[in-house]
C-alpha positions as CSV (number, residue, x, y, z in Angstrom):
1,M,0.0,0.0,0.0
2,T,1.3,3.4,-0.9
3,S,-1.0,5.7,1.0
4,F,-3.1,6.2,4.0
5,D,-6.0,3.8,4.4
6,D,-9.4,5.2,3.2
7,S,-11.0,5.0,6.7
8,T,-12.1,8.3,8.1
9,P,-11.9,7.4,11.8
10,Q,-8.1,7.5,11.5
11,L,-8.3,11.3,11.1
12,N,-8.8,11.5,14.8
13,V,-5.2,10.3,15.2
14,W,-4.1,13.3,13.2
15,R,-6.1,15.7,15.3
16,L,-4.8,14.1,18.5
17,L,-1.2,14.3,17.3
18,L,-1.6,18.0,16.4
19,A,-3.2,18.6,19.8
20,L,0.0,17.1,21.4
21,A,2.2,19.6,19.5
22,V,3.0,21.8,22.5
23,V,4.0,18.8,24.6
24,F,6.6,17.8,22.1
25,V,7.9,21.3,21.7
26,M,8.4,21.4,25.5
27,L,10.1,18.0,25.5
28,A,12.4,19.1,22.6
29,T,13.4,22.4,24.5
30,T,14.1,20.5,27.7
31,G,16.7,18.3,26.3
32,W,14.7,15.3,25.1
33,T,17.1,13.2,23.1
34,A,17.2,9.8,21.5
35,A,19.8,7.3,22.6
36,H,22.3,6.1,20.1
37,S,23.8,2.6,20.5
38,H,26.6,0.9,18.8
39,R,25.5,-1.2,15.8
40,Q,27.1,-3.2,13.0
41,A,27.3,-1.9,9.5
42,T,24.4,-2.5,7.3
43,P,24.8,-4.5,4.1
44,L,24.9,-1.3,2.0
45,E,27.3,0.3,4.4
46,A,29.5,-2.8,4.2
47,S,29.6,-2.8,0.4
48,L,30.4,0.9,0.4
49,H,33.3,0.3,2.9
50,K,34.7,-2.3,0.6
51,W,34.4,0.0,-2.3
52,E,36.3,2.8,-0.5
53,H,39.2,0.5,-0.1
54,G,39.0,-1.1,-3.6
55,H,40.9,-0.8,-6.9
56,V,40.3,-1.4,-10.6
57,G,43.0,-1.7,-13.1
58,G,45.5,-0.5,-10.4
59,R,43.5,2.7,-9.9
60,P,41.8,3.5,-6.6
61,L,38.0,3.8,-6.6
62,P,36.6,7.3,-6.3
63,D,34.7,8.4,-3.3
64,P,31.1,6.9,-3.5
65,D,29.7,10.2,-2.3
66,S,31.4,12.2,-5.2
67,A,29.1,14.3,-7.4
68,P,27.2,12.1,-9.9
69,A,29.0,13.8,-12.8
70,R,32.4,12.7,-11.5
71,L,31.2,9.2,-10.9
72,A,29.7,9.1,-14.3
73,H,33.0,10.2,-15.8
74,F,34.9,7.5,-13.8
75,F,32.6,4.7,-15.1
76,A,32.9,6.1,-18.7
77,S,36.7,5.7,-18.4
78,L,36.4,2.0,-17.8
79,G,36.0,-0.9,-20.2
80,A,32.9,-3.0,-20.1
81,P,34.7,-6.0,-18.3
82,Q,35.9,-3.6,-15.6
83,R,32.5,-2.1,-15.1
84,T,31.0,-5.6,-14.9
85,L,33.6,-6.6,-12.4
86,L,32.7,-3.7,-10.1
87,A,29.0,-4.5,-10.4
88,H,29.6,-8.1,-9.2
89,R,32.2,-7.3,-6.5
90,Y,30.4,-4.3,-4.9
91,P,26.7,-4.9,-6.0
92,L,25.0,-2.9,-3.4
93,A,27.4,0.0,-3.7
94,V,27.1,0.3,-7.5
95,G,23.5,-0.5,-7.6
96,N,22.8,2.6,-5.4
97,M,25.4,4.9,-6.8
98,N,24.0,8.0,-8.4
99,G,26.2,8.6,-11.4
100,A,26.7,5.0,-12.2
101,P,25.3,4.0,-15.7
102,A,21.7,2.9,-15.4
103,R,22.2,-0.5,-17.1
104,L,25.2,-1.2,-14.7
105,R,22.9,-0.4,-11.8
106,Y,20.4,-2.8,-13.0
107,E,23.0,-5.5,-13.3
108,A,24.4,-4.8,-9.8
109,N,21.0,-4.8,-8.1
110,R,20.2,-8.2,-9.7
111,V,23.3,-9.5,-8.1
112,A,22.4,-7.9,-4.8
113,L,18.9,-9.2,-5.0
114,G,20.2,-12.7,-5.6
115,Q,22.4,-12.4,-2.5
116,A,19.5,-11.1,-0.4
117,R,17.3,-13.9,-1.7
118,R,19.7,-16.5,-0.5
119,V,19.8,-14.9,3.0
120,E,16.0,-15.1,3.2
121,L,15.9,-18.7,1.9
122,G,18.1,-19.6,4.9
123,R,15.9,-17.7,7.3
124,T,12.8,-19.6,6.1
125,H,14.3,-22.8,7.6
126,D,16.0,-21.0,10.6
127,P,14.7,-22.9,13.8
128,R,15.7,-19.7,15.8
129,L,12.9,-17.9,14.1
130,S,9.1,-18.2,15.0
131,P,6.7,-19.4,12.4
132,S,5.7,-15.9,11.7
133,G,9.4,-14.9,11.2
134,Q,9.9,-17.7,8.8
135,R,6.8,-16.7,6.8
136,D,8.1,-13.2,6.7
137,A,11.3,-14.4,5.3
138,G,9.4,-16.4,2.7
139,R,7.5,-13.3,1.6
140,R,10.7,-11.3,1.2
141,M,12.3,-14.1,-0.7
142,D,9.3,-14.2,-3.1
143,R,9.6,-10.5,-3.6
144,Y,13.3,-10.6,-4.4
145,T,12.5,-13.4,-6.8
146,S,9.9,-11.2,-8.5
147,L,12.3,-8.2,-8.7
148,M,14.8,-10.4,-10.3
149,R,12.7,-11.5,-13.3
150,D,14.0,-10.8,-16.8
151,G,13.2,-7.4,-18.0
152,R,12.9,-5.7,-14.7
153,K,15.1,-2.6,-14.3
154,I,15.9,-2.1,-10.6
155,L,17.5,1.3,-10.2
156,A,18.0,1.1,-6.3
157,F,17.8,-1.6,-3.7
158,D,18.5,-1.9,-0.1
159,P,17.3,-4.9,2.0
160,L,17.8,-3.2,5.3
161,G,14.7,-3.1,7.6
162,S,11.4,-2.8,5.6
163,G,13.6,-2.2,2.5
164,R,13.9,0.4,-0.2
165,V,13.6,0.0,-4.0
166,A,13.2,1.9,-7.2
167,E,12.3,0.5,-10.7
168,V,12.4,2.0,-14.2
169,F,9.8,1.6,-16.9
170,G,11.1,2.6,-20.3
171,D,14.6,3.5,-21.3
172,L,16.4,6.1,-19.1
173,D,19.3,6.5,-21.5
174,T,17.2,7.5,-24.5
175,A,14.1,9.1,-22.7
176,Q,13.1,12.6,-23.9
177,R,11.1,13.1,-20.7
178,V,11.3,11.3,-17.3
179,S,8.6,11.0,-14.8
180,V,9.2,10.0,-11.2
181,V,6.3,8.5,-8.9
182,V,6.9,9.3,-5.3
183,P,4.5,7.3,-3.0
184,G,3.4,7.9,0.5
185,V,3.0,6.0,3.8
186,D,3.2,2.2,4.3
187,T,5.6,1.9,1.2
188,D,8.3,-0.7,1.5
189,L,9.6,-3.8,-0.4
190,L,6.5,-5.9,0.4
191,T,4.1,-3.2,-0.7
192,F,6.0,-2.0,-3.7
193,Q,3.9,-4.2,-5.9
194,R,0.3,-5.5,-5.3
195,T,-2.0,-7.9,-7.1
196,D,-5.1,-6.5,-5.4
197,R,-5.6,-2.7,-5.7
198,T,-2.8,-2.8,-8.3
199,Y,-2.7,0.9,-8.9
200,S,-2.3,1.9,-5.3
201,A,1.2,0.6,-5.3
202,P,4.3,2.2,-6.8
203,V,4.7,-0.4,-9.6
204,G,1.1,-0.2,-10.7
205,M,1.2,3.6,-10.5
206,A,4.3,3.8,-12.7
207,R,3.2,1.2,-15.1
208,A,-0.2,3.0,-15.6
209,L,1.5,6.4,-16.0
210,H,3.9,5.0,-18.5
211,G,1.1,3.5,-20.5
212,A,-0.9,6.7,-20.3
213,E,2.0,8.8,-21.5
214,R,2.6,6.6,-24.5
215,A,-1.1,6.9,-25.3
216,A,-1.1,10.6,-24.9
217,R,1.8,11.1,-27.2
218,P,3.0,7.8,-29.0
219,S,6.1,9.5,-30.6
220,A,7.6,10.5,-27.3
221,R,10.3,8.4,-25.6
222,T,9.4,8.5,-22.0
223,A,10.7,6.7,-18.9
224,V,8.9,6.3,-15.6
225,I,10.6,5.6,-12.3
226,A,8.6,3.9,-9.4
227,W,10.7,5.5,-6.6
228,A,10.3,3.9,-3.2
229,D,13.9,4.5,-2.3
230,Y,13.2,6.1,1.0
231,T,11.9,5.0,4.5
232,A,8.3,5.9,4.4
233,P,6.2,6.3,7.6
234,S,4.2,3.2,8.7
235,G,0.5,4.1,9.2
236,L,-0.8,7.3,10.7
237,G,1.7,7.6,13.6
238,M,4.0,10.5,14.5
239,D,6.3,9.9,11.6
240,A,3.3,10.6,9.2
241,A,2.4,13.8,11.1
242,T,5.9,15.2,10.9
243,A,8.3,15.9,8.1
244,M,11.1,13.8,9.5
245,R,10.9,11.0,7.0
246,A,10.3,13.5,4.3
247,E,13.5,15.4,5.1
248,D,15.5,12.2,4.9
249,G,13.7,11.2,1.7
250,A,14.1,14.7,0.1
251,V,17.9,14.2,0.3
252,R,17.7,10.9,-1.4
253,L,15.3,12.1,-4.1
254,N,17.5,15.1,-4.9
255,A,20.5,12.9,-5.2
256,M,18.7,10.4,-7.5
257,V,17.5,13.1,-9.9
258,R,20.9,14.7,-10.1
259,G,22.3,11.3,-11.1
260,L,19.9,10.6,-13.9
261,P,21.6,10.4,-17.4
262,G,21.0,13.0,-19.9
263,R,19.4,16.4,-19.7
264,S,15.8,15.4,-20.4
265,P,13.0,17.2,-18.3
266,V,11.9,15.5,-15.2
267,V,8.3,15.6,-13.7
268,L,7.6,14.5,-10.1
269,Y,4.2,12.8,-9.2
270,C,3.8,12.9,-5.5
271,H,1.1,11.1,-3.8
272,S,-0.2,11.5,-0.2
273,Y,2.9,11.8,2.2
274,G,5.0,11.7,-0.9
275,S,3.8,15.2,-1.6
276,V,5.3,16.3,1.8
277,L,8.7,14.8,0.6
278,C,8.4,16.7,-2.7
279,G,7.6,19.9,-0.9
280,V,10.7,19.6,1.3
281,A,12.8,18.6,-1.7
282,A,11.6,21.3,-4.0
283,R,13.9,24.1,-3.0
284,D,17.1,22.0,-3.8
285,L,16.0,20.1,-6.9
286,P,17.9,20.8,-10.2
287,S,16.4,23.0,-12.8
288,R,15.6,19.9,-15.1
289,V,12.7,19.2,-12.8
290,T,10.0,21.2,-14.6
291,D,6.9,20.1,-12.9
292,I,5.8,18.9,-9.5
293,A,2.2,17.3,-9.4
294,V,0.7,16.3,-6.1
295,A,-2.4,14.2,-5.5
296,G,-4.2,13.5,-2.1
297,S,-1.8,15.7,-0.4
298,P,-1.9,16.5,3.4
299,G,0.2,19.5,2.6
300,M,3.6,20.4,1.1
301,H,5.3,21.8,4.2
302,A,4.7,25.3,2.9
303,D,2.1,28.1,3.2
304,N,1.9,28.5,-0.5
305,A,3.5,27.4,-3.8
306,S,5.9,30.4,-4.0
307,R,7.3,29.3,-0.6
308,L,8.5,26.0,-2.1
309,G,11.5,27.9,-3.6
310,T,11.3,26.2,-7.0
311,A,10.8,27.4,-10.6
312,A,9.0,24.2,-11.4
313,R,5.3,24.4,-12.1
314,V,3.2,23.1,-9.1
315,W,0.1,21.2,-10.0
316,A,-2.4,19.8,-7.4
317,M,-5.5,17.6,-7.5
318,R,-7.9,15.9,-5.1
319,D,-10.9,13.9,-5.8
320,S,-14.2,14.7,-4.0
321,D,-14.3,11.6,-1.8
322,D,-10.7,11.6,-0.6
323,W,-10.7,11.6,3.1
324,I,-7.5,13.5,3.2
325,Q,-9.5,16.7,2.7
326,D,-10.6,16.4,6.3
327,V,-7.2,16.5,8.0
328,P,-6.2,19.8,9.6
329,Y,-4.2,21.8,7.0
330,L,-1.8,23.6,9.4
331,E,1.5,23.1,11.1
332,V,2.0,23.5,14.8
333,G,5.2,22.7,16.6
334,G,6.4,20.6,13.7
335,L,3.3,18.6,13.5
336,G,1.1,18.8,10.4
337,H,2.2,19.8,6.8
338,G,0.9,23.3,6.1
339,A,-1.7,24.7,3.7
340,D,-4.0,22.7,1.5
341,P,-2.3,22.6,-2.0
342,V,-5.7,22.6,-3.8
343,S,-6.9,25.8,-2.1
344,S,-6.9,28.9,-4.2
345,A,-4.6,30.6,-1.6
346,F,-1.9,28.0,-2.1
347,G,-1.4,29.0,-5.8
348,A,-0.9,25.6,-7.4
349,R,-2.5,24.8,-10.8
350,V,-5.5,22.7,-9.7
351,L,-6.3,19.8,-12.0
352,S,-9.4,17.7,-12.3
353,A,-9.4,14.2,-10.7
354,A,-12.7,13.1,-12.2
355,G,-13.1,9.3,-12.0
356,A,-10.6,8.8,-9.2
357,K,-12.1,7.1,-6.2
358,G,-11.0,7.5,-2.6
359,H,-7.4,8.3,-1.5
360,A,-5.6,5.7,-3.6
361,G,-7.3,5.9,-7.0
362,Y,-5.5,8.7,-8.8
363,F,-3.5,6.3,-11.0
364,E,-6.3,4.1,-12.1
365,P,-6.6,3.8,-15.8
366,G,-9.6,5.6,-17.3
367,T,-9.5,8.4,-14.8
368,E,-9.1,12.0,-15.7
369,S,-6.4,12.2,-12.9
370,L,-4.2,9.7,-14.7
371,R,-4.8,11.4,-18.1
372,N,-3.9,14.8,-16.7
373,F,-0.7,13.3,-15.2
374,A,0.1,11.8,-18.7
375,E,-0.4,15.1,-20.5
376,I,1.9,16.9,-18.1
377,G,4.4,14.0,-18.4
378,V,4.7,14.5,-22.2
379,G,4.6,18.3,-22.0
380,A,1.1,18.7,-23.4
381,Y,0.1,21.4,-20.8
382,R,-2.7,22.9,-23.0
383,A,-4.4,19.5,-23.0
384,V,-4.9,19.0,-19.3
385,H,-8.4,19.4,-17.7
386,C,-8.6,21.9,-14.8
387,A,-10.8,21.5,-11.6
388,H,-14.2,23.0,-11.7
389,G,-14.3,22.8,-15.5
390,N,-12.5,26.1,-16.0
391,G,-9.2,26.8,-17.8
392,V,-7.5,28.5,-14.9
393,C,-4.8,25.8,-14.5
394,R,-3.7,26.3,-18.1
395,E,-3.2,30.1,-18.0
396,G,0.2,31.2,-19.2
397,L,1.1,27.8,-20.7
398,S,1.7,26.9,-24.3
399,G,2.6,23.1,-24.7
400,T,0.3,21.2,-26.9
401,A,-0.2,17.4,-27.5
402,Q,1.5,17.7,-30.8
403,D,4.6,19.7,-29.9
404,G,5.1,18.9,-26.2
405,R,6.8,22.2,-25.5
406,A,6.1,24.5,-22.5
């Protein structure tokens, strides 16, 4: 699941959390701190540590935190056998390295998924685990097996905890336009893809958007990324009521976008809590991000669109029966996410979401919400349908379904 559940009683949780804001502010100002304990390196950290001490062709490997352009130059200087060697020797490091060639990252993550699958296979028969623990290991093993299937392009993967993952649909290297789907709460490895409520999960969202973009402009070369490469909040707890997870995710999103190949325009589609993340990230995103579209947003951590600090166009939509409209659109003591993005005062371009149902239905095929997303994705701004049947959201825009220019 990629968003809050569609049950309105949980709204009371939000109101309670906001009511407790003053308490948490007082705790923060009186020295409330989290304890930090010694821990072992995670699998990704271990792979990065090995990379930092590694060599190829007698050359030391560059700092994995180097700018994506420097890392891209490094990989371009290697022969194909050397690149393959690095992908297999340091799979998690290369598979998550912004600046590494996309195809090499796919190869590295396939190796990393195979290693993680073997670990979970062993855990399914581990007598030290409870039956529930063994079943959980089996579910993770099945997910890894699915992600390893031929044709899947895994751009990022980290098995730690509930897991992080990103997948590409289309060809990143040749894409004229790139779309990134940023999902909300309860997103992890196990909910990355669903057979029921398919289009409420990142994979279903991205596939639907990619198909709709191709239908909107068949001649356009597009790529869509299902980006669940951040630790999303679980349920409607404190994490969902604050921007803490969004702030961590914003750093990761910014790094990913800056590491994309080429110079093609990028559009962000941010659903539910994902819109909080996009709002926090907006100020530091590169100029190739031309549009930020949010759906079912609890707020973007800003009073209005101009306060986001981005030159990107900001779009917003919400269907009439989305329960998110009943959350308090305010921020008190770090709780809550600010103004309502579909309000006239916010200043976003408000799109029609006709046909969408509930909080998780914006990417359902056949909906006006998905068609609007697709038109933005291919640059056909004059073809979008605005909320309330007016043309306000298209004011000042020129792109058409034929030329795709803004």
